[in-house]
N, CA, C and O of each residue as an XYZ file, in Angstrom:
432
protein
N     112.123     18.992    100.093
C     113.246     19.872    100.356
C     113.081     21.214     99.634
O     113.532     22.246    100.131
N     112.441     21.201     98.476
C     112.301     22.422     97.694
C     111.483     23.483     98.424
O     111.765     24.674     98.289
N     110.469     23.071     99.197
C     109.693     24.048     99.977
C     110.547     24.623    101.101
O     110.440     25.807    101.422
N     111.384     23.800    101.692
C     112.311     24.272    102.732
C     113.257     25.314    102.137
O     113.516     26.341    102.763
N     113.775     25.058    100.932
C     114.655     26.018    100.265
C     113.939     27.344    100.026
O     114.531     28.411    100.187
N     112.686     27.274     99.648
C     111.932     28.505     99.414
C     111.747     29.293    100.709
O     111.907     30.514    100.717
N     111.418     28.617    101.788
C     111.251     29.297    103.087
C     112.558     29.963    103.512
O     112.556     31.103    103.975
N     113.670     29.250    103.356
C     114.978     29.814    103.706
C     115.283     31.018    102.815
O     115.791     32.032    103.295
N     114.977     30.911    101.525
C     115.204     32.027    100.596
C     114.407     33.257    101.023
O     114.912     34.378    100.964
N     113.172     33.050    101.451
C     112.331     34.158    101.911
C     112.930     34.805    103.152
O     112.994     36.031    103.245
N     113.366     33.993    104.099
C     113.939     34.540    105.336
C     115.211     35.342    105.069
O     115.430     36.386    105.683
N     116.053     34.850    104.146
C     117.263     35.600    103.811
C     116.922     36.887    103.045
O     117.593     37.903    103.224
N     115.899     36.856    102.203
C     115.479     38.063    101.488
C     114.978     39.115    102.469
O     115.303     40.296    102.345
N     114.189     38.681    103.439
C     113.685     39.594    104.474
C     114.850     40.172    105.282
O     114.852     41.359    105.608
N     115.826     39.347    105.599
C     117.001     39.819    106.340
C     117.772     40.858    105.526
O     118.197     41.882    106.061
N     117.947     40.590    104.238
C     118.655     41.537    103.376
C     117.920     42.861    103.255
O     118.537     43.926    103.295
N     116.611     42.796    103.109
C     115.821     44.025    102.994
C     115.837     44.810    104.297
O     115.907     46.039    104.282
N     115.772     44.113    105.413
C     115.858     44.789    106.713
C     117.208     45.480    106.853
O     117.287     46.598    107.361
N     118.262     44.820    106.407
C     119.596     45.436    106.457
C     119.675     46.675    105.578
O     120.422     47.605    105.883
N     118.906     46.699    104.482
C     118.882     47.909    103.651
C     118.405     49.101    104.452
O     118.980     50.186    104.371
N     117.358     48.899    105.223
C     116.830     49.976    106.060
C     117.860     50.379    107.109
O     118.096     51.567    107.330
N     118.466     49.397    107.748
C     119.434     49.664    108.815
C     120.703     50.316    108.265
O     121.360     51.075    108.978
N     121.057     50.034    107.012
C     122.304     50.571    106.435
C     122.251     52.076    106.218
O     123.279     52.715    105.993
N     121.050     52.641    106.287
C     120.889     54.093    106.141
C     121.507     54.587    104.829
O     122.354     55.480    104.808
N     121.051     53.973    103.745
C     121.537     54.381    102.425
C     122.982     53.993    102.170
O     123.731     54.756    101.561
N     123.374     52.836    102.621
C     124.738     52.308    102.467
C     125.786     53.130    103.221
O     126.964     53.098    102.863
N     125.379     53.860    104.251
C     126.343     54.660    105.014
C     126.903     53.912    106.220
O     127.875     54.360    106.828
N     126.304     52.786    106.568
C     126.798     51.967    107.679
C     127.356     50.674    107.094
O     126.645     49.933    106.414
N     128.627     50.409    107.361
C     129.342     49.322    106.692
C     128.774     47.937    106.975
O     128.481     47.193    106.040
N     128.614     47.579    108.237
C     128.185     46.213    108.564
C     126.835     45.865    107.942
O     126.730     44.833    107.279
N     125.792     46.690    108.130
C     124.518     46.340    107.493
C     124.618     46.312    105.965
O     123.939     45.517    105.315
N     125.447     47.162    105.402
C     125.631     47.180    103.947
C     126.225     45.860    103.471
O     125.768     45.305    102.472
N     127.221     45.357    104.161
C     127.820     44.077    103.792
C     126.818     42.928    103.949
O     126.787     42.004    103.137
N     126.001     43.000    105.005
C     125.001     41.957    105.231
C     123.935     41.937    104.136
O     123.374     40.881    103.845
N     123.650     43.086    103.527
C     122.687     43.117    102.422
C     123.118     42.128    101.347
O     122.338     41.274    100.924
N     124.366     42.253    100.910
C     124.873     41.402     99.838
C     124.989     39.935    100.273
O     124.732     39.024     99.486
N     125.371     39.726    101.514
C     125.476     38.369    102.051
C     124.101     37.693    102.055
O     123.944     36.581    101.551
N     123.110     38.380    102.632
C     121.773     37.790    102.737
C     121.118     37.610    101.371
O     120.484     36.585    101.121
N     121.263     38.589    100.492
C     120.665     38.439     99.162
C     121.360     37.335     98.363
O     120.709     36.619     97.603
N     122.658     37.195     98.528
C     123.365     36.096     97.867
C     122.821     34.749     98.305
O     122.585     33.865     97.481
N     122.623     34.597     99.615
C     122.051     33.352    100.131
C     120.605     33.175     99.678
O     120.181     32.067     99.349
N     119.856     34.267     99.663
C     118.466     34.188     99.233
C     118.363     33.693     97.793
O     117.576     32.795     97.496
N     119.155     34.277     96.907
C     119.112     33.856     95.500
C     119.618     32.426     95.320
O     119.148     31.701     94.443
N     120.565     32.030     96.143
C     121.062     30.658     96.076
C     119.948     29.670     96.416
O     119.712     28.709     95.683
N     119.271     29.917     97.530
C     118.199     29.006     97.935
C     116.982     29.113     97.019
O     116.285     28.123     96.798
N     116.723     30.308     96.486
C     115.631     30.456     95.527
C     115.907     29.622     94.276
O     115.002     28.983     93.738
N     117.143     29.631     93.823
C     117.474     28.843     92.630
C     117.357     27.338     92.905
O     116.992     26.572     92.013
N     117.660     26.924     94.116
C     117.483     25.512     94.479
C     116.000     25.134     94.490
O     115.632     24.043     94.053
N     115.161     26.026     94.984
C     113.719     25.765     94.994
C     113.173     25.695     93.569
O     112.271     24.911     93.275
N     113.735     26.528     92.691
C     113.262     26.576     91.311
C     113.622     25.334     90.498
O     113.111     25.143     89.394
N     114.487     24.503     91.034
C     114.791     23.246     90.344
C     113.548     22.372     90.218
O     113.423     21.594     89.271
N     112.624     22.502     91.179
C     111.444     21.645     91.217
C     110.144     22.454     91.083
O     109.237     22.054     90.354
N     110.058     23.571     91.774
C     108.816     24.347     91.812
C     108.666     25.211     90.559
O     109.663     25.639     89.977
N     107.418     25.470     90.140
C     107.198     26.347     88.989
C     107.607     27.791     89.305
O     107.399     28.275     90.417
N     108.186     28.461     88.322
C     108.749     29.791     88.555
C     107.687     30.826     88.937
O     107.933     31.660     89.808
N     106.519     30.786     88.306
C     105.483     31.780     88.604
C     105.049     31.695     90.063
O     104.947     32.713     90.748
N     104.800     30.502     90.523
C     104.376     30.314     91.912
C     105.511     30.630     92.875
O     105.301     31.316     93.875
N     106.689     30.145     92.591
C     107.830     30.322     93.488
C     108.182     31.793     93.666
O     108.339     32.268     94.791
N     108.305     32.507     92.564
C     108.666     33.918     92.653
C     107.554     34.725     93.326
O     107.828     35.635     94.109
N     106.303     34.389     93.019
C     105.190     35.092     93.652
C     105.206     34.881     95.162
O     104.996     35.823     95.925
N     105.451     33.656     95.589
C     105.499     33.387     97.028
C     106.693     34.081     97.666
O     106.570     34.674     98.738
N     107.853     34.009     97.008
C     109.071     34.634     97.534
C     108.854     36.127     97.746
O     109.188     36.666     98.801
N     108.302     36.781     96.756
C     108.136     38.232     96.865
C     106.959     38.610     97.769
O     107.065     39.557     98.549
N     105.839     37.885     97.675
C     104.657     38.252     98.452
C     104.829     37.984     99.947
O     104.496     38.831    100.776
N     105.345     36.815    100.284
C     105.549     36.517    101.703
C     106.620     37.433    102.272
O     106.505     37.908    103.402
N     107.667     37.679    101.480
C     108.694     38.628    101.910
C     108.116     40.009    102.151
O     108.453     40.661    103.139
N     107.247     40.460    101.255
C     106.603     41.771    101.404
C     105.756     41.827    102.663
O     105.796     42.813    103.399
N     104.991     40.775    102.914
C     104.144     40.746    104.106
C     104.984     40.785    105.382
O     104.665     41.520    106.316
N     106.049     39.997    105.419
C     106.911     39.976    106.616
C     107.605     41.321    106.799
O     107.704     41.820    107.920
N     108.086     41.911    105.704
C     108.747     43.221    105.791
C     107.770     44.287    106.281
O     108.157     45.184    107.031
N     106.518     44.194    105.867
C     105.515     45.156    106.349
C     105.338     45.040    107.853
O     105.275     46.051    108.552
N     105.259     43.818    108.352
C     105.130     43.608    109.798
C     106.366     44.135    110.522
O     106.241     44.797    111.552
N     107.554     43.850    110.000
C     108.797     44.352    110.599
C     108.808     45.879    110.591
O     109.193     46.509    111.576
N     108.384     46.465    109.477
C     108.340     47.928    109.390
C     107.441     48.545    110.439
O     107.782     49.564    111.040
N     106.298     47.931    110.659
C     105.344     48.460    111.636
C     105.850     48.246    113.055
O     105.822     49.170    113.869
N     106.312     47.036    113.359
C     106.704     46.710    114.733
C     108.065     47.291    115.089
O     108.209     47.923    116.135
N     109.070     47.084    114.231
C     110.442     47.437    114.575
C     110.771     48.895    114.246
O     111.459     49.567    115.014
N     110.280     49.379    113.107
C     110.645     50.724    112.663
C     109.542     51.756    112.898
O     109.702     52.923    112.541
N     108.436     51.338    113.488
C     107.368     52.264    113.837
C     106.638     52.858    112.641
O     106.088     53.955    112.734
N     106.627     52.147    111.522
C     105.922     52.640    110.346
C     104.412     52.497    110.545
O     103.951     51.668    111.331
N     103.671     53.302    109.835
C     102.222     53.307    110.016
C     101.577     52.109    109.310
O     102.118     51.546    108.358
N     100.416     51.753    109.814
C      99.610     50.708    109.184
C      98.228     51.318    108.944
O      97.694     52.029    109.795
N      97.676     51.037    107.804
C      96.371     51.591    107.472
C      95.498     50.485    106.888
O      95.972     49.395    106.568
N      94.248     50.790    106.761
C      93.312     49.831    106.177
C      93.713     49.512    104.743
O      93.680     48.349    104.341
N      94.086     50.508    103.977
C      94.466     50.271    102.586
C      95.724     49.411    102.495
O      95.846     48.585    101.590
N      96.658     49.599    103.424
C      97.866     48.772    103.446
C      97.514     47.318    103.758
O      98.033     46.400    103.122
N      96.643     47.112    104.725
C      96.212     45.754    105.074
C      95.436     45.100    103.929
O      95.643     43.922    103.635
N      94.559     45.844    103.291
C      93.803     45.305    102.162
C      94.723     44.968    100.989
O      94.523     43.967    100.301
N      95.716     45.800    100.772
C      96.664     45.545     99.686
C      97.451     44.265     99.945
O      97.653     43.469     99.028
N      97.896     44.060    101.180
C      98.583     42.813    101.526
C      97.671     41.615    101.358
O      98.107     40.560    100.896
N      96.419     41.766    101.728
C      95.455     40.683    101.556
C      95.292     40.335    100.074
O      95.202     39.159     99.721
N      95.255     41.340     99.215
C      95.142     41.087     97.779
C      96.374     40.368     97.236
O      96.259     39.511     96.361
N      97.547     40.715     97.752
C      98.769     40.016     97.338
C      98.674     38.541     97.724
O      98.989     37.659     96.925
N      98.241     38.286     98.947
C      98.120     36.905     99.423
C      97.077     36.149     98.596
O      97.294     34.992     98.239
N      95.964     36.785     98.295
C      94.935     36.149     97.461
C      95.507     35.819     96.084
O      95.216     34.761     95.527
N      96.320     36.722     95.535
C      96.943     36.473     94.242
C      97.867     35.267     94.261
O      97.861     34.462     93.330
N      98.659     35.137     95.314
C      99.566     33.989     95.430
C      98.777     32.696     95.574
O      99.120     31.685     94.961
N      97.734     32.723     96.373
C      96.890     31.535     96.527
C      96.264     31.169     95.179
O      96.197     29.994     94.820
N      95.809     32.174     94.440
C      95.249     31.923     93.114
C      96.261     31.297     92.176
O      95.928     30.374     91.433
N      97.490     31.785     92.199
C      98.546     31.186     91.378
C      98.790     29.734     91.779
O      98.979     28.867     90.925
N      98.784     29.484     93.066
C      99.002     28.122     93.553
C      97.927     27.173     93.028
O      98.231     26.095     92.519
N      96.676     27.585     93.157
C      95.588     26.718     92.696
C      95.566     26.582     91.177
O      95.185     25.531     90.661
N      95.963     27.610     90.463
C      95.994     27.502     89.004
C      97.087     26.527     88.569
O      96.925     25.847     87.556
N      98.187     26.441     89.301
C      99.252     25.485     88.982
C      98.795     24.061     89.216
O      99.129     23.166     88.440
N      98.038     23.842     90.272
C      97.569     22.490     90.592
C      96.603     21.974     89.525
O      96.598     20.779     89.229
N      95.797     22.844     88.953
C      94.826     22.415     87.961
C      95.452     22.187     86.598
O      94.914     21.431     85.788
N      96.580     22.829     86.334
C      97.255     22.673     85.046
C      97.977     21.344     84.975
O      98.000     20.701     83.925
N      98.570     20.926     86.088
C      99.374     19.708     86.105
C      98.546     18.523     86.096
O      99.064     17.406     86.108
């Protein structure tokens, strides 16, 4: 169940961050309210995942996967640019999370 909580936390974090963009600097009421709603749910589910999962791995996955999904949303939905350096940087983030995962398995 803890992995399910983490996935849900990531999806709510991505939703909250997307609403930040849509809120246009907190000038649009509905997206602004959704920011707080989605982040509240994200932190709730993140805390449930942290009951079992190690904090270093959990937070790294939450932020890295969220960053990767937000980058894809930015490119597809908001027409933001994609470059080789951006793709390589995302790859390095993913490699870092995988490294954290394997380091946790060897410690336990």
